[in-house]
Every structure is written in structure tokens, then in C-alpha cells.
PAFI-99795 format. One record per residue (C-alpha): residue number from 1; chain; residue in one letter; y, x, z. Coordinates in nm, 4 decimals. Last residue first. Layout:
% PAFI-99795
<site NUM,"A","a",<Y,X,Z>>,
...
END
This chain:
% PAFI-99795
<site 367,"A","k",<-2.3246,1.6586,-3.6839>>,
<site 366,"A","k",<-2.3724,1.9941,-3.5484>>,
<site 365,"A","d",<-2.6032,2.1939,-3.8316>>,
<site 364,"A","t",<-2.8064,2.4959,-3.6268>>,
<site 363,"A","n",<-2.6903,2.8508,-3.6917>>,
<site 362,"A","s",<-2.9296,3.0540,-3.5893>>,
<site 361,"A","n",<-2.9414,3.2525,-3.9084>>,
<site 360,"A","s",<-2.6266,3.3168,-3.8984>>,
<site 359,"A","i",<-2.3578,3.2410,-4.2143>>,
<site 358,"A","k",<-2.2059,3.5847,-4.3083>>,
<site 357,"A","v",<-1.8396,3.5120,-4.4168>>,
<site 356,"A","p",<-1.6551,3.6731,-4.6770>>,
<site 355,"A","a",<-1.2680,3.6167,-4.6162>>,
<site 354,"A","k",<-1.1008,3.3459,-4.8382>>,
<site 353,"A","d",<-0.7849,3.2109,-4.6658>>,
<site 352,"A","t",<-0.8194,3.4208,-4.3248>>,
<site 351,"A","l",<-1.1004,3.4074,-4.0304>>,
<site 350,"A","f",<-1.1450,3.5213,-3.6239>>,
<site 349,"A","g",<-1.0771,3.1868,-3.4948>>,
<site 348,"A","a",<-1.3093,3.0264,-3.6994>>,
<site 347,"A","g",<-1.6202,3.2499,-3.5562>>,
<site 346,"A","d",<-1.8133,2.9220,-3.4143>>,
<site 345,"A","v",<-1.7709,2.6369,-3.6422>>,
<site 344,"A","v",<-1.7468,2.6844,-4.0454>>,
<site 343,"A","i",<-1.7130,2.3960,-4.2663>>,
<site 342,"A","t",<-1.9618,2.3096,-4.4970>>,
<site 341,"A","d",<-1.8046,2.0122,-4.6807>>,
<site 340,"A","n",<-2.0088,1.6814,-4.6917>>,
<site 339,"A","i",<-1.7505,1.4583,-4.6775>>,
<site 338,"A","n",<-1.4337,1.5934,-4.7860>>,
<site 337,"A","i",<-1.1418,1.7987,-4.6436>>,
<site 336,"A","g",<-0.7934,1.8169,-4.6035>>,
<site 335,"A","s",<-0.7283,1.4393,-4.4187>>,
<site 334,"A","r",<-0.7445,1.2256,-4.1676>>,
<site 333,"A","l",<-0.9831,1.5232,-3.9934>>,
<site 332,"A","e",<-1.1381,1.3015,-3.6170>>,
<site 331,"A","v",<-1.1882,1.5741,-3.3798>>,
<site 330,"A","l",<-1.5517,1.6256,-3.1630>>,
<site 329,"A","g",<-1.6051,1.7242,-2.7627>>,
<site 328,"A","n",<-1.6695,1.4006,-2.6701>>,
<site 327,"A","q",<-1.3432,1.2608,-2.8089>>,
<site 326,"A","r",<-1.0440,1.3184,-3.0059>>,
<site 325,"A","e",<-0.9191,1.0853,-3.2326>>,
<site 324,"A","g",<-0.6820,1.2068,-3.5462>>,
<site 323,"A","t",<-0.6742,1.5216,-3.6618>>,
<site 322,"A","t",<-0.4649,1.6044,-4.0036>>,
<site 321,"A","v",<-0.5809,1.8942,-4.2189>>,
<site 320,"A","i",<-0.4960,2.2368,-4.3841>>,
<site 319,"A","a",<-0.8105,2.4053,-4.5500>>,
<site 318,"A","q",<-0.8646,2.7760,-4.5624>>,
<site 317,"A","y",<-1.1289,2.9277,-4.7983>>,
<site 316,"A","a",<-1.4149,3.1062,-4.5918>>,
<site 315,"A","t",<-1.6277,3.3405,-4.8787>>,
<site 314,"A","n",<-2.0285,3.2835,-4.8327>>,
<site 313,"A","n",<-2.0718,3.1345,-5.1715>>,
<site 312,"A","r",<-1.8489,2.8515,-5.0541>>,
<site 311,"A","v",<-1.7453,2.8124,-4.6805>>,
<site 310,"A","i",<-1.4500,2.6028,-4.5900>>,
<site 309,"A","y",<-1.2343,2.7146,-4.3141>>,
<site 308,"A","v",<-1.0510,2.4602,-4.1087>>,
<site 307,"A","v",<-0.6810,2.4712,-4.0472>>,
<site 306,"A","e",<-0.4469,2.3018,-3.8082>>,
<site 305,"A","g",<-0.0483,2.4315,-3.8909>>,
<site 304,"A","a",<0.0468,2.6816,-4.1999>>,
<site 303,"A","p",<0.1184,2.9250,-3.9105>>,
<site 302,"A","r",<-0.2270,2.9231,-3.8552>>,
<site 301,"A","l",<-0.4138,2.6848,-3.5596>>,
<site 300,"A","v",<-0.7701,2.6617,-3.5416>>,
<site 299,"A","v",<-1.0380,2.3330,-3.5716>>,
<site 298,"A","s",<-1.3702,2.4620,-3.6163>>,
<site 297,"A","q",<-1.3465,2.4404,-3.2143>>,
<site 296,"A","e",<-1.3259,2.0790,-3.2002>>,
<site 295,"A","p",<-1.6761,2.0116,-3.3544>>,
<site 294,"A","v",<-1.6283,1.7660,-3.6235>>,
<site 293,"A","m",<-1.5613,1.4297,-3.7198>>,
<site 292,"A","k",<-1.5151,1.2708,-4.0595>>,
<site 291,"A","a",<-1.4918,0.8854,-3.9571>>,
<site 290,"A","e",<-1.6334,0.5518,-4.0476>>,
<site 289,"A","a",<-1.7156,0.2385,-3.8882>>,
<site 288,"A","r",<-1.3691,0.3052,-3.6748>>,
<site 287,"A","e",<-1.3684,0.0873,-3.3263>>,
<site 286,"A","g",<-1.1212,-0.0626,-3.1059>>,
<site 285,"A","l",<-0.8423,-0.0255,-2.8291>>,
<site 284,"A","i",<-1.1108,0.0813,-2.5792>>,
<site 283,"A","v",<-0.8882,0.2193,-2.2336>>,
<site 282,"A","k",<-0.9379,0.5890,-2.1050>>,
<site 281,"A","g",<-0.8614,0.5899,-1.7325>>,
<site 280,"A","t",<-0.7916,0.8901,-1.5566>>,
<site 279,"A","v",<-0.7670,0.8618,-1.1719>>,
<site 278,"A","s",<-0.5877,1.0481,-0.8875>>,
<site 277,"A","a",<-0.7228,0.9850,-0.5503>>,
<site 276,"A","g",<-0.5220,0.7587,-0.3123>>,
<site 275,"A","p",<-0.7564,0.5590,-0.1983>>,
<site 274,"A","q",<-1.0842,0.7042,-0.2296>>,
<site 273,"A","w",<-1.4065,0.7155,-0.5125>>,
<site 272,"A","g",<-1.7220,0.8679,-0.2850>>,
<site 271,"A","p",<-1.9211,0.5184,-0.3618>>,
<site 270,"A","a",<-1.7632,0.3120,-0.6576>>,
<site 269,"A","d",<-1.8523,-0.0368,-0.5152>>,
<site 268,"A","a",<-1.6267,-0.2429,-0.6984>>,
<site 267,"A","i",<-1.3261,-0.1176,-0.9097>>,
<site 266,"A","d",<-1.0022,-0.3229,-1.0531>>,
<site 265,"A","a",<-0.7996,-0.2111,-1.3420>>,
<site 264,"A","i",<-0.4524,-0.2674,-1.3576>>,
<site 263,"A","v",<-0.2202,-0.1587,-1.6345>>,
<site 262,"A","d",<0.1423,0.0059,-1.5544>>,
<site 261,"A","v",<0.3524,-0.0009,-1.8699>>,
<site 260,"A","s",<0.5562,0.2835,-1.9329>>,
<site 259,"A","r",<0.9746,0.3544,-1.9259>>,
<site 258,"A","s",<0.8726,0.6400,-1.6532>>,
<site 257,"A","g",<1.2306,0.5659,-1.4916>>,
<site 256,"A","e",<1.1694,0.2390,-1.4256>>,
<site 255,"A","v",<0.8380,0.0657,-1.4704>>,
<site 254,"A","i",<0.8445,-0.1706,-1.7479>>,
<site 253,"A","m",<0.8326,-0.5100,-1.6134>>,
<site 252,"A","p",<0.5078,-0.7932,-1.6420>>,
<site 251,"A","k",<0.2456,-0.5530,-1.4923>>,
<site 250,"A","l",<-0.0806,-0.6089,-1.6819>>,
<site 249,"A","e",<-0.3921,-0.7761,-1.5406>>,
<site 248,"A","h",<-0.7514,-0.6866,-1.4634>>,
<site 247,"A","i",<-0.8348,-0.4304,-1.7582>>,
<site 246,"A","v",<-1.1295,-0.3787,-1.7823>>,
<site 245,"A","a",<-1.4151,-0.1473,-1.5824>>,
<site 244,"A","e",<-1.6546,0.1223,-1.6357>>,
<site 243,"A","v",<-1.6982,0.3992,-1.4249>>,
<site 242,"A","t",<-1.8090,0.7562,-1.4415>>,
<site 241,"A","k",<-1.9559,0.9433,-1.1849>>,
<site 240,"A","d",<-1.8242,1.3004,-1.1181>>,
<site 239,"A","s",<-1.6005,1.2184,-0.8227>>,
<site 238,"A","i",<-1.3157,1.3333,-0.6784>>,
<site 237,"A","p",<-1.1622,1.4760,-0.9645>>,
<site 236,"A","s",<-1.1734,1.0474,-1.1022>>,
<site 235,"A","s",<-1.3149,0.8781,-1.3955>>,
<site 234,"A","l",<-1.2374,0.5646,-1.5606>>,
<site 233,"A","r",<-1.3519,0.4168,-1.8721>>,
<site 232,"A","v",<-1.1563,0.0815,-1.9494>>,
<site 231,"A","k",<-1.2790,-0.2599,-2.1694>>,
<site 230,"A","l",<-1.0482,-0.4748,-2.2635>>,
<site 229,"A","g",<-0.9881,-0.8022,-2.0708>>,
<site 228,"A","a",<-0.5902,-0.8301,-2.0049>>,
<site 227,"A","k",<-0.4128,-0.6613,-2.3080>>,
<site 226,"A","l",<-0.3465,-0.3747,-2.4307>>,
<site 225,"A","q",<-0.2244,-0.3148,-2.7809>>,
<site 224,"A","a",<0.1830,-0.4452,-2.7409>>,
<site 223,"A","g",<0.2011,-0.2091,-2.4746>>,
<site 222,"A","i",<0.1731,0.0843,-2.6681>>,
<site 221,"A","h",<0.4731,0.2145,-2.7245>>,
<site 220,"A","e",<0.5892,0.1123,-2.3662>>,
<site 219,"A","p",<0.3221,0.4295,-2.2646>>,
<site 218,"A","f",<0.0532,0.4000,-2.0163>>,
<site 217,"A","p",<0.0667,0.4245,-1.6887>>,
<site 216,"A","l",<-0.2905,0.3359,-1.4707>>,
<site 215,"A","h",<-0.3156,0.1954,-1.1345>>,
<site 214,"A","a",<-0.6768,0.1931,-1.0305>>,
<site 213,"A","r",<-0.7639,-0.0666,-0.7843>>,
<site 212,"A","l",<-1.0423,-0.0115,-0.4984>>,
<site 211,"A","n",<-1.2639,-0.2474,-0.3770>>,
<site 210,"A","q",<-1.5586,-0.1055,-0.1380>>,
<site 209,"A","t",<-1.3733,0.1887,-0.0306>>,
<site 208,"A","s",<-1.1732,0.0421,0.2886>>,
<site 207,"A","v",<-0.9541,0.2366,0.4521>>,
<site 206,"A","i",<-0.9426,0.1668,0.8617>>,
<site 205,"A","l",<-0.6469,0.1602,1.0432>>,
<site 204,"A","v",<-0.7572,0.1813,1.4415>>,
<site 203,"A","i",<-0.5715,-0.0330,1.7225>>,
<site 202,"A","p",<-0.2711,-0.2339,1.6683>>,
<site 201,"A","d",<-0.0759,-0.4187,1.9300>>,
<site 200,"A","g",<-0.0700,-0.7864,1.8127>>,
<site 199,"A","v",<-0.1316,-0.9311,2.1573>>,
<site 198,"A","r",<-0.0789,-0.6516,2.4326>>,
<site 197,"A","l",<-0.2876,-0.3725,2.4726>>,
<site 196,"A","y",<-0.2729,-0.1415,2.7966>>,
<site 195,"A","e",<-0.3638,0.1980,2.7482>>,
<site 194,"A","g",<-0.7354,0.3641,2.9235>>,
<site 193,"A","d",<-0.8709,0.4787,2.6308>>,
<site 192,"A","d",<-0.6293,0.6087,2.3384>>,
<site 191,"A","v",<-0.4518,0.3984,2.0959>>,
<site 190,"A","l",<-0.3663,0.4150,1.7004>>,
<site 189,"A","k",<-0.6440,0.5740,1.5244>>,
<site 188,"A","k",<-0.5634,0.6500,1.1906>>,
<site 187,"A","e",<-0.8042,0.6327,0.8761>>,
<site 186,"A","i",<-1.1215,0.5079,0.9906>>,
<site 185,"A","n",<-1.3273,0.5048,0.7278>>,
<site 184,"A","g",<-1.4887,0.2346,0.5159>>,
<site 183,"A","s",<-1.7246,-0.1201,0.5627>>,
<site 182,"A","v",<-1.5269,-0.4155,0.6595>>,
<site 181,"A","p",<-1.4217,-0.6350,0.9479>>,
<site 180,"A","s",<-1.4858,-0.3778,1.2232>>,
<site 179,"A","y",<-1.5871,-0.4920,1.5741>>,
<site 178,"A","i",<-1.3951,-0.5413,1.9046>>,
<site 177,"A","k",<-1.5315,-0.6420,2.1960>>,
<site 176,"A","t",<-1.2659,-0.7569,2.4282>>,
<site 175,"A","k",<-1.2480,-1.0695,2.1396>>,
<site 174,"A","s",<-1.4990,-1.2149,2.3076>>,
<site 173,"A","s",<-1.3573,-1.2694,2.6445>>,
<site 172,"A","g",<-1.0856,-1.4904,2.4777>>,
<site 171,"A","h",<-1.3303,-1.7483,2.2868>>,
<site 170,"A","d",<-1.5325,-1.8066,2.6915>>,
<site 169,"A","i",<-1.1600,-1.8263,2.8081>>,
<site 168,"A","s",<-1.1217,-2.0772,2.5426>>,
<site 167,"A","s",<-1.4528,-2.2440,2.6308>>,
<site 166,"A","i",<-1.3866,-2.2846,2.9833>>,
<site 165,"A","r",<-1.0248,-2.4599,2.8980>>,
<site 164,"A","a",<-1.2103,-2.7071,2.6964>>,
<site 163,"A","k",<-1.4669,-2.7798,2.9825>>,
<site 162,"A","a",<-1.1057,-2.8427,3.1924>>,
<site 161,"A","g",<-0.9832,-3.0316,2.9111>>,
<site 160,"A","a",<-1.3350,-3.2914,2.9064>>,
<site 159,"A","l",<-1.3181,-3.3423,3.2745>>,
<site 158,"A","q",<-0.9973,-3.4277,3.2803>>,
<site 157,"A","e",<-1.0008,-3.6463,2.9840>>,
<site 156,"A","k",<-1.3633,-3.8409,3.1766>>,
<site 155,"A","l",<-1.1013,-3.7838,3.5475>>,
<site 154,"A","v",<-0.8568,-3.9915,3.3326>>,
<site 153,"A","n",<-1.1330,-4.2895,3.2095>>,
<site 152,"A","e",<-1.2645,-4.3390,3.5955>>,
<site 151,"A","q",<-0.9124,-4.4067,3.6969>>,
<site 150,"A","a",<-0.9180,-4.6933,3.3742>>,
<site 149,"A","i",<-1.2107,-4.8077,3.5236>>,
<site 148,"A","d",<-1.0796,-4.8009,3.8929>>,
<site 147,"A","n",<-0.7537,-4.9874,3.7445>>,
<site 146,"A","d",<-0.9475,-5.2629,3.5518>>,
<site 145,"A","v",<-1.1590,-5.3358,3.9108>>,
<site 144,"A","a",<-0.8363,-5.4168,4.0916>>,
<site 143,"A","n",<-0.7193,-5.6142,3.8233>>,
<site 142,"A","q",<-1.0222,-5.7912,3.8434>>,
<site 141,"A","s",<-0.9332,-5.9559,4.1775>>,
<site 140,"A","i",<-1.1536,-5.9099,4.4715>>,
<site 139,"A","f",<-1.3740,-6.0774,4.6788>>,
<site 138,"A","k",<-1.4600,-6.3537,4.4234>>,
<site 137,"A","k",<-1.8885,-6.2713,4.4172>>,
<site 136,"A","s",<-1.8271,-6.1486,4.0213>>,
<site 135,"A","v",<-1.5528,-5.9528,4.1305>>,
<site 134,"A","l",<-1.7403,-5.7753,4.4174>>,
<site 133,"A","a",<-2.0106,-5.6458,4.1967>>,
<site 132,"A","q",<-1.7563,-5.4779,3.9429>>,
<site 131,"A","n",<-1.6082,-5.3198,4.2905>>,
<site 130,"A","r",<-1.9530,-5.1384,4.3335>>,
<site 129,"A","i",<-1.9905,-5.0551,3.9725>>,
<site 128,"A","v",<-1.6201,-4.8826,3.9261>>,
<site 127,"A","t",<-1.6664,-4.7397,4.2483>>,
<site 126,"A","k",<-2.0281,-4.5828,4.1880>>,
<site 125,"A","a",<-1.8359,-4.4313,3.8737>>,
<site 124,"A","q",<-1.5071,-4.3137,4.0713>>,
<site 123,"A","n",<-1.7775,-4.1119,4.3128>>,
<site 122,"A","a",<-1.9344,-3.9868,4.0204>>,
<site 121,"A","l",<-1.5782,-3.8615,3.8473>>,
<site 120,"A","q",<-1.4487,-3.7162,4.1761>>,
<site 119,"A","a",<-1.7735,-3.4843,4.1702>>,
<site 118,"A","e",<-1.7383,-3.3877,3.8372>>,
<site 117,"A","i",<-1.3599,-3.3208,3.8568>>,
<site 116,"A","r",<-1.4379,-3.0904,4.1229>>,
<site 115,"A","a",<-1.7182,-2.9073,3.9526>>,
<site 114,"A","v",<-1.4921,-2.8537,3.6187>>,
<site 113,"A","e",<-1.2270,-2.6919,3.7982>>,
<site 112,"A","a",<-1.4772,-2.4413,3.9989>>,
<site 111,"A","q",<-1.5837,-2.3851,3.6381>>,
<site 110,"A","a",<-1.2385,-2.3032,3.5609>>,
<site 109,"A","e",<-1.1900,-2.0805,3.7939>>,
<site 108,"A","n",<-1.4852,-1.8743,3.7496>>,
<site 107,"A","r",<-1.3543,-1.8657,3.4277>>,
<site 106,"A","q",<-1.0368,-1.6829,3.4727>>,
<site 105,"A","l",<-1.2380,-1.4902,3.6829>>,
<site 104,"A","g",<-1.4317,-1.3268,3.4170>>,
<site 103,"A","f",<-1.0874,-1.3316,3.2037>>,
<site 102,"A","d",<-0.9358,-1.1107,3.3930>>,
<site 101,"A","a",<-1.2439,-0.8332,3.4174>>,
<site 100,"A","a",<-1.2944,-0.8111,3.0018>>,
<site 99,"A","d",<-1.1651,-0.4819,2.9812>>,
<site 98,"A","l",<-1.1096,-0.4185,2.6279>>,
<site 97,"A","t",<-1.4238,-0.2258,2.4378>>,
<site 96,"A","a",<-1.3487,-0.0725,2.0819>>,
<site 95,"A","i",<-1.4945,-0.0656,1.7083>>,
<site 94,"A","l",<-1.7975,-0.1626,1.7443>>,
<site 93,"A","q",<-1.9799,-0.1959,1.3861>>,
<site 92,"A","g",<-1.9733,-0.5268,1.1938>>,
<site 91,"A","q",<-1.8997,-0.3865,0.8481>>,
<site 90,"A","r",<-1.9741,-0.0199,0.8783>>,
<site 89,"A","v",<-1.7762,0.2710,0.9716>>,
<site 88,"A","t",<-1.7190,0.6113,0.8115>>,
<site 87,"A","q",<-1.5286,0.8190,1.0681>>,
<site 86,"A","g",<-1.1956,1.0287,0.9530>>,
<site 85,"A","t",<-1.0476,0.9367,1.2973>>,
<site 84,"A","n",<-1.2134,0.8328,1.5595>>,
<site 83,"A","v",<-1.4650,0.5563,1.6967>>,
<site 82,"A","h",<-1.5971,0.4095,1.9807>>,
<site 81,"A","i",<-1.2887,0.3224,2.1591>>,
<site 80,"A","k",<-1.3191,0.2868,2.5412>>,
<site 79,"A","i",<-1.2397,0.0241,2.8059>>,
<site 78,"A","v",<-0.8741,-0.0408,2.6598>>,
<site 77,"A","r",<-0.6541,-0.2757,2.9101>>,
<site 76,"A","a",<-0.6171,-0.6248,2.8159>>,
<site 75,"A","a",<-0.4011,-0.8293,2.5987>>,
<site 74,"A","v",<-0.5931,-1.0178,2.3536>>,
<site 73,"A","e",<-0.6021,-1.0209,1.9890>>,
<site 72,"A","a",<-0.5870,-0.6415,1.9419>>,
<site 71,"A","s",<-0.5276,-0.5012,1.6049>>,
<site 70,"A","i",<-0.7600,-0.3740,1.3462>>,
<site 69,"A","t",<-0.5316,-0.2057,1.0756>>,
<site 68,"A","p",<-0.7103,-0.3762,0.7052>>,
<site 67,"A","n",<-0.7150,-0.1641,0.4254>>,
<site 66,"A","t",<-0.8537,-0.3692,0.1591>>,
<site 65,"A","l",<-0.7167,-0.3213,-0.1747>>,
<site 64,"A","g",<-0.7281,0.0062,-0.1805>>,
<site 63,"A","e",<-0.5095,0.2264,-0.4025>>,
<site 62,"A","l",<-0.6467,0.4525,-0.6852>>,
<site 61,"A","s",<-0.3928,0.6657,-0.9079>>,
<site 60,"A","g",<-0.2813,0.7306,-1.2976>>,
<site 59,"A","v",<-0.3943,0.9546,-1.5563>>,
<site 58,"A","a",<-0.3593,0.8304,-1.8755>>,
<site 57,"A","e",<-0.5820,0.7967,-2.1952>>,
<site 56,"A","e",<-0.5771,0.5837,-2.5139>>,
<site 55,"A","t",<-0.8853,0.5116,-2.7729>>,
<site 54,"A","i",<-1.0098,0.4165,-3.0694>>,
<site 53,"A","e",<-1.4015,0.4376,-3.0489>>,
<site 52,"A","i",<-1.5633,0.6092,-3.3454>>,
<site 51,"A","a",<-1.8349,0.5403,-3.6009>>,
<site 50,"A","q",<-1.9573,0.8640,-3.8071>>,
<site 49,"A","n",<-1.8839,1.0339,-4.1532>>,
<site 48,"A","k",<-2.0323,1.3375,-4.1914>>,
<site 47,"A","v",<-1.8487,1.7126,-4.2492>>,
<site 46,"A","q",<-2.1689,1.9512,-4.2827>>,
<site 45,"A","t",<-2.1619,2.2866,-4.0052>>,
<site 44,"A","v",<-2.1150,2.6004,-4.0269>>,
<site 43,"A","t",<-2.2205,2.9272,-3.7606>>,
<site 42,"A","v",<-2.0058,3.2734,-3.8687>>,
<site 41,"A","l",<-2.0813,3.6019,-3.8417>>,
<site 40,"A","t",<-1.7675,3.7558,-4.0655>>,
<site 39,"A","p",<-1.8617,3.9778,-4.3687>>,
<site 38,"A","k",<-1.7501,4.3546,-4.3610>>,
<site 37,"A","p",<-1.4705,4.4667,-4.5551>>,
<site 36,"A","g",<-1.5218,4.6004,-4.9603>>,
<site 35,"A","n",<-1.8234,4.8362,-5.0322>>,
<site 34,"A","k",<-1.6375,4.9914,-5.3133>>,
<site 33,"A","d",<-1.3396,5.0690,-5.0515>>,
<site 32,"A","a",<-1.5489,5.1805,-4.7771>>,
<site 31,"A","k",<-1.7259,5.4699,-5.0100>>,
<site 30,"A","s",<-1.3808,5.5362,-5.1822>>,
<site 29,"A","k",<-1.2784,5.6387,-4.8452>>,
<site 28,"A","e",<-1.5937,5.8220,-4.7375>>,
<site 27,"A","k",<-1.5299,6.0340,-5.0472>>,
<site 26,"A","t",<-1.1985,6.1015,-4.9539>>,
<site 25,"A","t",<-1.2540,6.1878,-4.5946>>,
<site 24,"A","d",<-1.5418,6.4333,-4.7166>>,
<site 23,"A","k",<-1.3262,6.6002,-4.9602>>,
<site 22,"A","t",<-1.0418,6.6736,-4.6956>>,
<site 21,"A","g",<-1.2758,6.8318,-4.4613>>,
<site 20,"A","c",<-1.3776,7.0905,-4.7253>>,
<site 19,"A","a",<-1.0689,7.1965,-4.8414>>,
<site 18,"A","i",<-1.0007,7.2188,-4.4594>>,
<site 17,"A","l",<-1.2991,7.4201,-4.4248>>,
<site 16,"A","l",<-1.2355,7.6561,-4.7365>>,
<site 15,"A","t",<-0.8618,7.7005,-4.6405>>,
<site 14,"A","s",<-0.9841,7.8328,-4.2057>>,
<site 13,"A","l",<-1.2414,8.0606,-4.3893>>,
<site 12,"A","l",<-0.9825,8.2444,-4.6380>>,
<site 11,"A","a",<-0.7198,8.2381,-4.2938>>,
<site 10,"A","i",<-1.0070,8.4114,-4.1104>>,
<site 9,"A","f",<-1.0979,8.6547,-4.4212>>,
<site 8,"A","a",<-0.7101,8.7609,-4.4275>>,
<site 7,"A","l",<-0.6813,8.8843,-4.0629>>,
<site 6,"A","k",<-1.0004,9.0527,-4.0572>>,
<site 5,"A","l",<-0.8867,9.2789,-4.3633>>,
<site 4,"A","l",<-0.5222,9.2980,-4.2016>>,
<site 3,"A","k",<-0.7234,9.4480,-3.8380>>,
<site 2,"A","r",<-0.9265,9.6558,-4.0648>>,
<site 1,"A","m",<-0.5846,9.8411,-4.2430>>,
END
């Protein structure tokens, strides 16, 4: 009997506890329904008109305008190559030294020939003077003197030829020291010390970064808007510097396969830029004096399309918009909003139509 009473008491106590819990839950739910959803903390900005540039962008590549292959101008053996692959060289820097011993021997031979002819010419000059004196005394004929004078002239020409040969040998000898014609980087070293070079054999390939050319493939549908002289801003992943240039020329033919217009812009003295790198070019096609620009994070994608949220009386209302130009973290809105509308910036991605919002006290207008 006592056991039954104990069980009955436990059952009664459990029923009371469940009833109390149900009552508390009902009260909390009613309180939540009364207060409504919690407002989302956001920042806002006002839509303002501002001038923007109308641009088109393409990704292309860089090529070097000056990429000389340095070759031997005389036949000789390599004494020393003074540069290595990847090394940076300056204009006028010594690249290689060739053996000049053969030129020294040839010069000695030519110098001896000059001395021989000079001796003959001096003797012939004396003969001419002596024979002219004999002609005046009628000891010899004038024809004999004329022959002596002709022989003297022949020796003079031979002397001039021998001296010219010395100059030619000196010129060839100077080419045994090979200097860089441009500043750049050694792309490839093609010979080693001790090799024998013939005239025209390549020694090193230099890639110059002083003058570069950007090739930018733009879609053919905007080809009519592109022309030489338009400003273009260039940037490359290998440098944090933006370079301003102009369109130098457009290739006359559409590129087969890609159906694009090859736009060419030349770049001079851009430190850190290298041939072969990719380059992004933004062509300035014109300007628009008034455009409704807002931060890019204000525009979010919803099933209805691209939308922004306009704030009125602490409520966010969805507005479907049409976007246009994008630049410097801003996007142009061509329809769907009005000037001076207050729109959500940070927090727009968490909102739905007619959602309650709370504007952050630290909010700064993004204009």
C-alpha cells in the first residue's frame, strides 16, 4: 500500500512539472511574437551622381621590341664570356672577349708592307727629281720622266692601300671585345669559353625591358569604337605599378579563332615589367558626366536578379536594378533607384524585402 502511494505521488509531481514547463514555453513564444524579428545591423549610403569613365578591359601579353641576339662579327676563339643566363646587363657592358692574336700578326705584316712601300716611294721621289734635272739639260727625254712620275703615283696608291689594310685589321681587332648594345637581361648563353666562332655565330640572347609592346585582344563588336590615340591604362601581375599609354595601332585583320581586334600599345621605361608577362589593358572610350554610383557590396544577387535595399523608416525595401560600369570598387546603377535614396552597404547580403534594420552608429556615408 505504501509503495502504491509513493508511485502515485511521483506521477502527480511529474504532471505538475510538465504543465509548468508548457506554460513557460507558451509565455516565451507569445513574448517573441509580440516583439517581432530582431533588426539587422547595417551601414548605409546615399546615392549620388558623379562623373565616370566609360572603359573596356582586356587581358593580353607583353613582348619586347628590342631582343637582340649578339653574334660574332669576326672569326676567332672565345677567350671568356663575361655574363651568365639571367644576369642584368647595361648598355656598353663587356659581354665577351675573343682571341685577338691573329689580328696582331696580321697588323705586323701589314705594317712591314707599309714600311717597304714607303722606302720605295722615297727612292722613286729622288729619281723623279734627278731625272727632271737631266731633262732640263737634255740628257734624257721627257717620256722617261713621265714614266718615273707614274711609277711614283703607283707607289703612293699602294701605300694608301697598305695603310687602309692596317685600319681594317684594327677595326676587326676591336670586334674581339663584344659589348652589349642595349640594357636588359641575358635570356640565353649560347657558347662557352674556348669555342671557335665563325662570323655570324650567336653568342648570347638579350631581352631588353626598355621598350615593350602590349598586345590586347578586344572583342570585335567594339572594334568600331577603338582607334589610335585613345588612352589606355596598363597593369601587370609582376608589378604594382600602373602605366598610362595610348593605342599605337590596331591590327587591320580580325584574329582568326578568337574573333578579336589586336590593339597595340607601346611602353617605355617600366621598371619590373618583363616580356612574356600578361597585361591588363583598360581603354578609356569616353566619359559620362552623371552616373549613379554605389559601393559594389550594395548590389546582391537574388532570384529576381540584381537588387539593392532602400532604407525607409528602419525598413529595407528590395529594389531590382540594372548595373553598368564598374570602377574603383563602385558600380553604376542605371535603373531601379533615385538620387538621394538611402541604400544598405554592409549587411545587404543578409536582408530580405521589408526586413527591419538598424543603422550602425559608426556608419560613414560612402559617396
